[in-house]
Residue, then its C-alpha position, 0 to 999 in steps of 0.5 A: m642106745t646110751s652108755k647105761s642101756p643093757v639092751k637095745s633102747p626102744y628110743k634108738h630111732w626117736m628124733a626130737t625137734g624144736s621150732n619157733e613153737s614152745y612145743i617139742h615134737i618126738v618122731d619115731l623113725s623105726n619103720i623107716l630106718d629098720s626097713e632095708q627097702n626104703t630107697e625113696p625119700v620119706v616125708v614125716t607128717a606127724s609126731k609120735r609124741g609131743l612135749d608141752g612145757h616151755f613158754g617160749r620157742i625151743t632153741g635146743v634139744m638133746w638126748s642124754p648119752h647116759i640115761d635112756g629116754q631122757l631129753a633135755s631142752v632149752s627155750y627162749d623162756g629162759q628155762a632148761r628142762v629135762c623129760l623122761m620119755i617113759t613118763l612124758m613129764f618134765w621133772f626138772k627145770 
């Protein structure tokens, strides 16, 4: 949930990760975090969504605290990009 969200965010349990690849993985952890029965460690093996827009390895990702579902990323390609999860498109670089 962000400061601009009037209701609970559908992205509140989404986690974005970057790596030595130029691809950003988005994982939805809702089924794990909303469950009160999970006491065992859980292994996440697949991403819900992916973002392909950088040309170098990803060095940072951060969710916007002000706009729901907006993700900023930076890469060794020298670019900072912003993506809205509702469209899955980078709209600023």
